N, C-alpha and C positions, 0 to 999 in steps of 0.2 A: 583800707584802700592800699596799704603798702607804702613804699617810699615815694616821696614827691621831690622833684627837682625843678627849680625855676631858672630858666636860661634867658640870656639876652645876647644873641649873636654867638660869640665865642667866649662868653663870660657865664659864670655860675654864681648863684647867690648862696653865700656861705656864712656860717656864724662867725662874726668878726673876732670875738674873744679867743676862740679856739685856735684860729689861724695866726692871730697875733702871738699867742703863746708858743706855737710851733716856730714862728719866725725868730723870736727872742732866743729859743733854745738853739736853733740853727746857728745863730750868730755867736753864742757862747761856746758852742761846740766846733766852731770852725767850719760850718756848713753840713755837719753830719747830725741828724736828728734821730735819737733812739726811740722810735715810736712803736707802740703795740696796742692791741685791742683793749688791754686793761692797764691799770696804773701800777701794777706790781713791778718791783725790781727797779723802781725809780725812773721808769721810761714815761714818755709823754703819751697820754691816751690819744687815739686817733679820733679827730673830729667826725662827727656825722655829717654827711652831705645832704641829708633829708631836710628840705625846706618847708615841710608841712607846718612847722611851728612858727614860720615867719608871719608876722602880722600884716598879711596882704589880703585885700579884698579878692575874692575868687574871680579871676579873669575869665571871660568867655573863651579865650583861645587856650583850652586845655584838652588833653586827651589821655586815654589809657592805652598803654602798650599791650596788645593781646597776649595772653598766656603768661605774662610776667608780673601782672598786677602792680605795675610801676606807672606813675603819672609823670609825663613830661609837660611842663607848663611854660609857655613862651610869655616872657614878661610884657605887659602892656604899656608899662612906663619905664622911665630911666632911673627913678629914684630907688634907693635901698632903704628898707625900714630900719629903725633904731635897733642897734645890736647886730646888724647884718651888713655884709659888704659884697660888692661884685668883685669877683676875682677871675682873672683870665684862666680858662681851663688848663693852659699849659703850665701855670703856676700850680694848680691843684694836682696835676699829674706828677710834677717833680717833688711834691710834698707828702703825699699819702700813697699807700700801696695800690697796686693795680686793682686788686680785688674790691677796693673801696671806690676808686674813681671810675672804673669801667662801666658800671650801670648808669652813672650820671652822664658819661660820654655818650653812651648809646642813646639816652634820653635827649641829649643835645642834638645828635645827629638826626634823629626823628623829628624834633621840633623845628629844626631849621629846614629840613626837607619839606615839612608841612607848610611852612611859610612860603617856601619857594614855589609851591604848586597850588596857590590859591585860584589860579586861572588855567584853563585848558590851553595846551600848547597847539591844539588843532583848530579850535574855532574861537578861543578867547573867552568863552563863558566862564562863570564862577565854577569852582569845584567844591565838593563836600566830602566829609569822611564816609567811607563805605562801611556799613554797620557790621558785616560779617568777616571782614579781613583788613589788614593794614594796607590801605590803598586810598586814594582820592579819585572821585568819580565826577566827570563833567555833568553838570546839571542839564545841559542841552543835548550834546551828542552822545553822552554815555561813555566816552573814552576813559579808560582806567590808567592811573599813574601810580606805580609802585616805587618804594624807596630805591634810590640809585646807589650803587657801590662802584667806586672808581679804583680799580686795582693798580698798584704802583710797586715797582721792585726796588730793593736795596741790594747793591752789589758788594759782597765781601771779596775783594780782589787781592790776591797774594802774589808776591814775586820775591824769590830768594829770601824767604823768611821774614818778609816785611808786608805791611798792610797799606793799601792805597787809601789815603784820605784826601779830601778836597774841601776848599772853602768856597761857599756860594758867593757869587758876586753881589747879590743883593742883601746878604746877611748883615745884620747890625749887631749880632751877638758876639762875633769873633770866633765861633765854634767851627771846627772842621769835622766833617762827617763822611759818610759813605756816599758813593755815586747813587743817585736815586732818579726815578722817572716813571711817568705813567705808561701803562700798556696801550698800544694803539689797536684799533679794530683790525682783526685778521692776523694778529700777532701772538705768538706763544710767549710765555714768560722768559724762556731761554733766549728767544730772538730779541726780546726787549732789553735784557741784560747786555747783550753783545752791542746792540744799537746805541743804547744810552751811553756805555763806556766809550764807545768809538766817538760819538758825537761831542761828548763833553771833554774827554781828555786824550783823544786820538790814539788809543792803543787797542789792540785786538786781544780778546780773552776767550777762553774755554770755560763753559759752565760746568761745575762739578756736581751740584745738587742743591736741594731745597733745605732751608735752615729754620724756617718758622714764619709766623704771620702775627699781625696785630691790627685790629680795627683802629682807625685814627680819625676822629671827627672833625677834620679841618678842611673841607666840611663832611667828606663822605669817602675817605680813602680806606682801602684795605691794603696794608703794607705787607709785602712778601719778600723775605730775605733769601738770597741765593749765594752759594760759594762759587767763586771763579778764580781762575789762575791766568796770570800774564801769558800771552802767546807770542806777541811781537809788537814793535813800535816803541817810540819815546813819548813821555807825557808832554802833551801840548794843550793846556787848558784853552777852551774856546773863547774865553774872555767875555762871553755874554752871560752864560749861567755860572761858569766856574772861573774864579779869579786866580786861584792857585791850587796846585795838586802836588803830592809827593808821596814817597814810600817811607813808612815809619815803623819803628820797633816799639817794644813795651816801655823803653826808658827815654825816648826822645821824641814822643808824639806831641802835637799841638793841643790846645784846649778842645775838648770833645763835648758833645751834648750831655745835658744833665740826665739824671736817672729817670726812668719811666717809660722811655721810648724803646721801640725795637732796635732802632739804630745803635743806641747806647748799649743795649744788651748784646748785640752782635759784635760791636767793637770790643767790649770787655772780654767776650769769649775768644775772639781772634787774638787779642793781645795776650790773654791768659795762656793760650796754647803756645805762644812764643816765649813764655817764661816771665810775663809781667804780672 
């Protein structure tokens, strides 16, 4: 059957002992975990995210992702079996390499989409899986529902050799990150970058190009990074989404997001180009 992942909202069922070992190693190493596929060289083996060995009764709410032979299984109850733990996907992303967590994140996105489309948005009748493609179909009117992707931009804005970082007003982590926002209907990615930066911190920018992308299952984003440069204006955080904002270099920046996300990758790259 291939790999199996059991999810509950934004949590993933993982082997408790393996992740406890990683956490202990991280603490002893000051937050850095030397993980690898094997145990050679004294590194910590990467735990499997496959939950097919979990002693769970087969729930009815399970499905196979076409062409990938991977099962996404939405948990029917809240308890974790002995030897297993529910772990937030964000913690998994910070702990293991992307090649390991990406398939599980994809399964989570599909599982939660499936839960959100149990009923038809046109007539309200129940939906069911379509047998020949990844879609839900209304049992009454036949309306089809395909997985939704919500594109969002990340803006890597530079001015005089410094990088724009901002602190979200609702954040509880204390991290500063890049300006981000969802693309609106009828809007290009470049227009979205300009609008979001202007709305959130009050400056005008020019967009220089595309930097990369990453699927982000919280719940269905596709993050796209763009390089931009300051054109005019002074930083004025809107106070609603952004509490603070500033220009930073490689040696004086505030706390930034942990590893695993595209935002961290783009920040690291930008600071690295500045000599950090």
